[in-house]
N, C-alpha and C positions, 0 to 999 in steps of 0.2 A: 508787372506787366502781364496782361491776360493773353494767354496763347490762343492762336487761332484754332478753331475746331477742325480736327482732321476729317477728311472726307471718308476715310476708311474705318473710322471708329464705329463701334456697335453700341446701340443704346441699351439701357438697363432692361427695358421690356423684352427686347429680342434675346438678351443674354439669359434672362429667367426662362423664357420659352425654350431655348435650346437646352438649358440645363434640366428642365422638367421632362421634356420629351426625348432628348438625346438624339443620337444619330439613327435615323430610320424610324423613330417613334413619332407618333402624332402626324404621320404623313396624310392621314385622311382629313385632318384639320387644316393642313397647309395647302391642300388642293383648293383652288378657287375656280368657280364656274361663273361665266358672265350671264347676266339676266337683263332683260329689257324693261325699263320703267317708263312711265308716262307722267310728265309734269302737266297737270290739268290747268295750271295757271297760264301756261304758254302753249300747251298742246304739243310740245316737242317730245321726242323719244331720246332716251340716253341709256347708256350701258353702265352697269355697276356690278360689283361682286355679290354673289349670293351668300347668305349666311350659312355657315357650316357648323353643325352641332355634333357632339359626340353621340354614340348610339344610345347610351343610357339617358341622355337628355331628350332624344326623340321619343322614347317610349314612356315618358312620364305621363301619368294620367292627369288630365286637366278637366275638372268638372265645374269649376266656378272661377270666373275672371272678373276683375274690376272693369269699370267702364273704359278706362284708358287701355288696359291690357287687351280687352276684347276688340277695341277699335284698331289697335296696332296689329293684332293677329289677322283681322279681316283685311286690313290694308296690305299685309304681306301676302295673303292668299291671292288677292286681286292683282298684286303687282303694281300698285299705284302709290302716289305721294299724297300728302294731305297738308292742310293748314289748321292750326289749333285756334280755338276761340275760348275765351274765358267766360264761364257761366257761374251763376250763384246757385248753390244747392242748400236749401234750408229744410231742416227736419224738426217737427214739433213733437216733443216728448210729453205724454200725458202722465199725470201723477195720481189719477183716481184709481178706483178698484179695478177698472177694466184695463186689461193688458193691451197696449197698442199693437203688439205683434201677433195677436190672435183675432179671429173673426167672431162676430156675434152669430146667433142662430139665423137671423134674417139675412145677414151678409153671406153666410155660408150657403144657404139655399140659392141665392142669386148666382153665386160663383159656380155651384154645381150645374145650374141650368146652362150657363155659358160653356162649361166644359163639355156637356153632352152635345151641344150644338156644333162644336168644333172638334169633336173627337176624331173625325176622319182625317184631319189635317196633321195629326201626330204621326210622323213617318220616321223611318230609319234611313240613313243614306244608302243609295244604291251604287253598286260598282258599275262603271261604264262598260259597254260591250267591247270585247277585244278578241283577237284571234292570233294565229301564229305570225301574221305579217306585221302586227303592231310592235313597234319598238318600245324600249323601256322608257325613254323620255316622253314619247307620245302618250303612253298609258299614264305616266305620272302627271302629265299636264291635264289629261281628261279627268283623272280622279280629283285633282285640286279644284277644277272648275265645277265638277258635280258636287263636291263637298261644300263649296262656297255657295252655290245656289240653294242647297239644302239649309244651310245656316241662315241665309237671307229669308227664306220662307218662314222659318221658325221665329226669327226676329220680327218679321212683319205681323205674325200671328199674335205675338206678345204685345206689340205696340198698338195695333188696331183694335184688338178685343180686350185689352187691359187684363190679361190673364197671367198668372204666375206659373212658371214651369220649373220642373226640376232642373238643377244645374247639370245638364246632360254633358256627355263626353264631348270635348271640343278638340281632341287630338286626333288627327287623321290617321296616324300610325296605329292607334288602338283599334279604330274601325277596320283597318286593313286586316288585322288579326281575325276579326269576326267574319269578314268576307271569305277568308281562306278556310275557316272552320265550316261555314255553311256549304261551300263548294265541294268539300271532300266528304261530308257526312251524309249518311243515309237517313238518320233520324236526328232531329234537333230537340233536345230536352231543355226546356226552360225551368230552372229551379227557382222557386219563389218561397217567401216566408209565409208560414201558415197564419201568422197574426194579421196579415194584410195582403192576401194573394193578388188582388187586382192592382195594388200599388206597384208590385214588382213584375207584373205581366205586361208584355209588349204585344199588342194585337197585330201591329203592322209587321213585326218580325215574322209572325206566322205566315202572313201574306207574302212577304219577300221570299221565304223558303219555298213556297209553292211557285212563285214566279221563276226562281232559278231552275227548278225541276219539279214538275207535278208529281213525280213518283216519291219525292221526299215526304217524310212524316213529321208531325209535331206532337210533343207530349209535354203536359204541364205537371211537373213533379213538385208537390206541396211538401216542402221540408219543414222540420220542427213541428210535425203534427202532434207530437206527444204533449205539447203545451195546450192543446185544445181538449175540451171535453167531448164526450160522444155526441151530445146534442148539438154542439157547435159544428162538429164535422158533418153531422147529418144535414144541417141547414145549408152548409156550403156545398155538400154533394148534390142536394136538390137543385140549387142554383146553377151549378156547373153543368149538370145533366140537361137542364132546361135550355142552356145556351149552346149545347152541342160541343162542349169542350172535352177533349180527351185528357183525363187527369188521373193521378194516383197520389195517395198519401204515403209519406215516408218520414223517417226520423233517423238522421245520421247518428245522433247521440245514443238512441236506444240500440241501434245496430252495433255501435262501438262497445257499449256495455255488455251486450250479449256475446260478442266475440271475445272480449276479455274474460267473461265468465266461463268460457269453454264450450260454447256452442248453444244453439237454440234448444235442441232436444234434451240435452243433459240438464240444462238449467230449468226447463219446464218440469222435468220429472223431480228434480231436487226440490223445487219450490212446492210442488204438490205434496211430496212426502213430508216436508217441514211443516206445511200448513196442517196436514192431517195429524202429525205428531203433536203440534202445539194446541190443537183444538180439543184433544181428548181429555187431558187432565182438567182443563178449565171448565169443561162442561160437567164433569163429575162433581166439581166443587160448588157449582152454582145451585141456587135454589130452583125448584121446579118452575116457578113463575118466570124467574129471570132466564132460565134455560129455554122456556117456550118462546120468550120474546127474542132471545138471541138467535134461535133457530129460524124464526120468521124473517129476521133481518138478513141472515145468511142466505136463505132461500131467495129472497128478493135480489140480493147482490149477485148471486149466482145466475139468476135468470137474466139480469141486465148484462152480465159478462158474456153469457152465451149468446144473447141477442147481438151484442156488439161484435163478438168474434165471428159470428156467422153472417154479418152484414157485409157484403163485398163492396158496397159503396163507401163505407167509412173505415175499412180495414187498413191498418198501417202495415205496409209491406215489410217483409224481411229481406235480407240481402239476396238470398237465393230466389225469392219470388220476383224481385225487381229484375234480376238478370234474365229470368224466364220471360218476363213481359217484354224486355228489350229485344229478345230473340224473335218475338212475333213480328217485328218490323223488318226482318231479313228479306231483301228483294228476291223474287223467284228467279231461279236460273243463275244465281250469282255464286261464284266459287270463292271469292275473297271474303275476308272478315267483315262482319257488320261494324260500320264506323258510326259511333254515337258522339254527337257534339253536345257538350254541356255549356250552357249559356245562362247568364243571369247577372243580377246586380252584385256589387261587392257585399260581402258579409252575409250572404244567404245560405252558405254552406256547400259550395261546389267542391272545394278541395276536401272537406270533411266527408262528403258523399263518396268521392273517389276512394278515400282511405277506407271507408266502411265497405265498399264493394270489393276491394282487393285484399282486405283483411290485414293490411300493414300500412305503416305510414310511408308513402312514397311521394306525397305532395305536401309541401310546407303549408301550415295553416296559421292564419293570423286574424285577429278581430279587427285590425285596421283595414279599412276599405282599400282595395287596389294592391293586394299582396302579389297576385299572379301578374307577370308583366308580358309574357309571350305565351302563345298557345303551345301546348305540349301534348304528346300522344303517350298513352299508357296501354299496354297489352293486358287486358283483363283476363282473357282466356284464349283458347284456340279459335274461338268464334267471334269474339267481341274486341274491338279496339276503341278506346275512349280518347276523345279530343277535348282537353280542358282549355277553354277560352278565357282570356283576362276578364275580370269583372268590369262590366259596362253599365254605366248609368244611362238608360234609355230616356229619350225625351218623354215626359209625362206631365200631366197637370198636377199641381199641388196647391192646397189652400194656403199654407204658410210654410216658411222655412223651418219652423219648429217641428213640423211633421217629418221633414226629411231627417232631422237630427234624431228624433225619437225612433224612426224606422231604421236607423243605422246606415243611412245613405251617406251622410256627411260625417267626417271624423269628429269625435267628441273632443279630443285633445287640441284640435285646432279651432275650437269654438270661441267666438268673440261675444256675441249677444246671447246670453244664457237665460234671460228672464222669460222669453217665449217658451222654450222647451220645458223649463221648470213649471211654468203655469199650466202647460198642457198635461204634464204628469199629475199635478195636483188636481186637475179637473177630471181626469180619467180614473185615477185610483182613489177609492174612498178614503176619507180621512182616518177612520178607525183602523183600517188595514195598514196605512202608512205608519201610524203610531205604534201598532203592534209589531210591525216588521223591524223598525229601528229602535223601539223602546223610548220614544220621545213623546212630548206633549206639545202639540201645535196650538199656539194661542192665536185665535182668529178674532177679527173685529165683529162685535155683536151686530145683530140685524138692525137694532134700533139706531145704531151709529153709522149705518150705511153699508154694513157687511152683506155678503151674498151667501154665507153659509159654507162656502168653498174656500179653502186656504189659498192665498195668493202666493206668488213665487217668493216674495220676500219673507212671508211668514213661514213657509216650509223650509227655506234655506237657512233662515236664522235659527230655527229650532234644531235642525240637524247639525249646523256648525257649532252651536253652543254645546250640544250634547257630546260632540266629538272633540271639542276643544280647539277648533280651527278658528284662529283669530288673526287679523291683519297686524302687521308690525306698525308700531307707532301709535295709532289710534286705538288699537285693541278691539275693533269691531268684528262681528262675525264674518269670516272669509267665505262669502257666497260663491265666488268663482271656483274655489276648491271643493266646496260641498256639492255643487251642482254636477261636477264630473263623476263623483261616486254615485249619485242618484241616477243619472242618465245611463251610466254603464250597467247598473242593476236593472234598469228598465229594458235596455237593449238585450241583455243576457237572459232575461226572462224571470228574474227574481221578483220584479213588479210586473204582473201579467195584465195585458189588455189586448183583446182580439176585436178586429173590426167585424161587424155583422154584414152579411151579404146584402146587396142592393135589393130593394123591393120586398124585404122580408117582413116589414112592419114592426120590427123590434129595434129599440134604440140600444146604445152602447151599454148603459148600466144594467138593463134587463138581460142583455145577451151575455154579460160577463158576471152575473150574480153568483154563479157557482164557483168562481175562481177566488172569492174572498172569504173563505172559511178557515177554520183552524188547521185543516189538513195542508193548506198551501203556505203556511208559515214556516220559516226555518226551524230546524230541530230545537235549537236552544230557546227560541222565543215561544215555541209551542209548549215545551216543558214548563217554562216560567208561567205561562198563562194557565195551564192546567193545575199547577201547584197553587196559584193564587185563587183559582176558582174551585178549590177542593171542597167537596161536599155538595156542589151544585150539579144538577142533572144535565151536563153539557158534554158532547162528544166532539170528534174532529170535524163533523159536518155542520156544526153550528156556525151561523153567520156572525161575524164580528160586529159589535156595537160599541158606542162610545163608553158605556158603563163598564163593559167587559174589559176594554182597553185600559181604562183608568185603574182597574184592580190589578191588571197584569203588568205592573211596572215595579217589580221588586228592586230594592237597592242592590247593586252588584258589589263584589268584594273590593274593587278599586275605589268605589265611592265611599264605602264604609271606612276604608283605611284613611282616605283623605279627611273625612269628617272627624274621625277619632283623633287624628294628629292636629287638626285645627282647633277643635273645641275642648281639648284637654285642659285641666285646671292650671297646670304649670309646665315648665320646660320651654321648649322652642316652638310651641304651637301658636295658634292665633289668639290665645287668651291674653287680654290686656291687664297688666299688673297695676299700672298707674296711668294717669293722663299724660299726654305728650308734653304739655307745657310744665308739668310739675317738677321735672328734673332741673328746670332753669330757675325755679324759685329758691328762696333762702332755706325754707324748710326741706324742700326736696334735695338740695345740695347737702344739707346736714345729714339727712337720712342716708344718702349715697355714701358720704364719707364714713359714717358709722358702720354701714353695711360692709364696706370693703376694707376697714382698718382692723388691725389685730395687734396684740403684743404691746410693745413699748409705746407706739404712737397712740394706741387706743387709751392706755393708762394716762398718758400725758394730757390727752383731750378731756378725759373725765375729770382729772385733777384740776385743770384750768376752769372747767365749767362750775365745779363745786367749791373752788377756792381752798383746796386742801393740799397737803404734801403728796408728792408722787409716791413716796414710800408707803403712806397709809393706803392708797389705792392698791398698791402692790400687795400689801398685807391682806386686804380684803379678798382680792382675787386669789391670793395664795391659800386663804382659808377655804374658799370654794373648792380649790383643787384638792386641798386636804380632805374635804368632805367627800369629794368624788373618789379620791384615792382610797379612803377608808371603806367606801362602799364596795370595793372589789376591783380596784385597778390592778392589773397584772403586770409583772415584769419589774426589773430593777429600777427603771425610771420612775414608775409610780411610787415605789417605796421610798426612793430618795426624796421625792417631792413631799411625801407625807412626813418624813423625818424632819426635813428642813422647816416645814410649816409648824411642826410640833415644837421645835426648839424656839421658834419665834414666840409661840404662845407662852412658853415657860418664862422667857425673858420678860414678857409683859407682866 
C-alpha cells in the first residue's frame, strides 16, 4: 500500500540546497524581489520573482552570445515576455580555394567604406545622470534602460547596414566598473596593441571622458612597441600626430627585462662595455678589406641607432619616463594624488604595464582575455594612484571574426571555427618564413591546377600536424584543431609577426612588414640551423628568406635520425621485412619456420625422417661436427667430454 505524502516532508532539491548553503549561508540567493512583467499577448501585467545570481556570476564577461541567449537577455532587460517561432537556418559551405570566412579584396574595400560612413554611431554606454536624492533602485532601473537603448542602437546598426561588429561586452556589471574608473580618474590611459592600434582604440570613449568632465585628459599608450621596427613606428607617429592624438610608445616586456637586469643605467653601461670588449679582438683578426666593410656597417648602424634614440616621436618610453609624463596631467591646485585610469581590451597588457611601473608583480597576469574582474587601485608612488579596469571589448567594426581571434580579442581555446583564422595567418605571413620557423615544408596546389600561390588553411595545418605527429584517433588524419591552437598562440604572442599599416599611408601589408621576415626574426635554434645549412654563402641575419633558402635549412633532427635508423635497419625489431606476409602460411614457409625454431632431438628426428636414415646416424654426423668444433678450441670440461665421446664412436666404426 502506497502511503500518502506528508505535507511536512521536504523535497530532495530543498534538502540539497540547505545542505550546500547551511544555516545563514546563501541568504543572498534566498532573497526574492518582485518584478512586474507585461504579457504582450493580452496586455496584462503580472508580478513574478526576479532572478538572483551569485556575485561571481554577475561579473562574468560576456562578449559573444548566440541568437537565443541574446534574445533572452534583451527580454530580461526589457522586462517582457515573448513567444518563440521556428525558423530554418541554412549555411552553404564552399569547398574551393577561397575561404568562405574571409573577404576578398573587393568585398573588403566595400566593407571599409560602410564602416567609415557609420563610424560616428559606434558609442559606449553612458551612465544616466544621478544625484544624492536618487535611490539605489531608481539608479539601477535607469542604468538598465539606458543600457538596453544602447544595445538596441547597435543591433539596428548591424541589421540595417549589414555590418559585422566585434563581440562587444554585453554584461552591464562590467560597464559599471568602467563608469566608476572614469568618474574618479584624472587621466584615462587607453592601452592598445602596437600591431593594430586603431583596432583597440575607442574614439567615443575619449569623447565620453570629456563629457563627464572637460578637465579630464586622454592618453593613448601603444604597448608592445618593441615588436615594431623604427620605420613602422615612424609611419604610425606621423599618422597619429596628423590626427591630433596624444600618444606614447611603450613596451611592458622590455621594461620587465630591464628591471630584472638590475636597472636601466647599469645595463646600458654593461652592454656598451661588453660590445667594446667583443669588437676589439675580432677587428684585429679581420683582413683590412673586411675590417673596412665592417666599420662602414657599424657606422651606419650607429647612425640609425642614434637617430632612433633621439627621435621623440618614436622613442619607446622607460618606466621612469612614463611616470614623469603621467605627472604632467596633474590638475593645478590639487593636493590629492593623481589618479590614472588604465582601460583597454583584454590581453593588451594592462596588468603587465602596472607590474612594470611598480617594479614587482602586484597584479595577476594571464593571456586569457578577461583575467581582471573588478577595478582595483594600486599606489604607484606618493603622487600617483593607478586604477586598473577590467578588460573591456568595446564596440568596433570588424571585417571577419578571424581578425578578432588573431588580434587576441576572442579566446583561442574556446575556438570552434578555425579555418578562417588559419587562412588569415597563411595569407599574412610569407610561406618561406612559416617553413623556416617551424621546420616544415608546405605542399601547395600548383597554379596550373587552380592554386593561388598562398597556402590554404588545410595545407598549413596538415603540414604542421604531420610534422609534430598530431593525428586524430581512429582515422589517423592530421589533427587540425590541435595544430591551429599552437599556430594562433604563436601569432598572438608575437612569434609570427604582422603589423597593420596606418590608414592612408599608401603601403600595403606585405611591404609594410617586409623587414620582419629576415633571419634575425627567426628563433635561435632555427637561425643556427639555417646558417649552418647555408655555410659558405654570403648571407647575414638581415637577409630576407626565400623558398630556396628554406629548403636548404631543413636538416634532419636527432629524433628523426633515431626513428629512421630503427625503422630501416637490416634486422631486429625494425621495419625491415624479412619475408612476405603470406609466406608463413604456405607449406614451404611452415617448414622453414619449423626448422628455424627446432633444435636438438626434434631437429635430428625431422632430418632423419626426410632423408630416410636412422636417427643414430644423424646423431653421429652432428656429433662429428661437434667434435670438429671442440677440436678447434672448445674450452671447458663439457667440450672435452663431447670430443672424447665422439672419438670413441669413430674408433668403434
